[in-house]
N, C-alpha and C positions, 0 to 999 in steps of 0.2 A: 207519808209523814216525813217531815224534815228532821235530820239529826240535830241534837243539841249543839251549842257552841262549844261545849266541853268535849263532846265526842268527835266533833269535827277537828278540834285541835289535836286531840289524841291520834286520830287517824292521819292527819298531816304530819305529826312526828313519826309515826310508824312507817310512813311512805316518803319520808324526807329524802331519800336517795333519787326518787323520781322527781319530786317537786324542785328540789335543788337544781337539776338539770333544766326543767321548765323555766325556772325563774332566772336562770343565768343568761348571759349574753351570747350563748352558744347556738342560739336559734334552733334548739331541738323542740319539735311539736309533740303533742299528746300522741298523734298518729306515729311518729317516729319512735316514741317510747314503746308504744303498743307492739311494734315489730321487733324490739330488742329483747334479748334474753338476759338472765342474771349476769352473765359474764360481760355483755356488752354494756350493761348499766354500770358495773363495777369499773370498767375500763374508761368509760366517758367521764365518771366522777374522778378517777385518777388523772385523766387528762385535764379536767377543769382544775384540780388542785395544782397541777404543774403550771397551768396557764396563769393562775392566780399568783403563784410564787414568782414567776418570771416578771409579772407586772410589778409586784412589790419590789424586786430587786432592781428593775429599771428605774422606779421612782427613787429608790435610795441613791442609785448611781447618779441620777439627775439632781439630786438634793432637794427633793420635793417631800 
């Protein structure tokens, strides 16, 4: 049985810390995530936050 659209959305929200990494440009695969523990996931998300902030600062600096 397939889950409902509502349930899928709720599961995606609950697992956002994983999906965020999969959907980012960090090239982390599902297999990579499967090997990571909670600390690794938290660190990867923190690194992504830093990377995004650096990109935003570079764009501001370049007047974009």
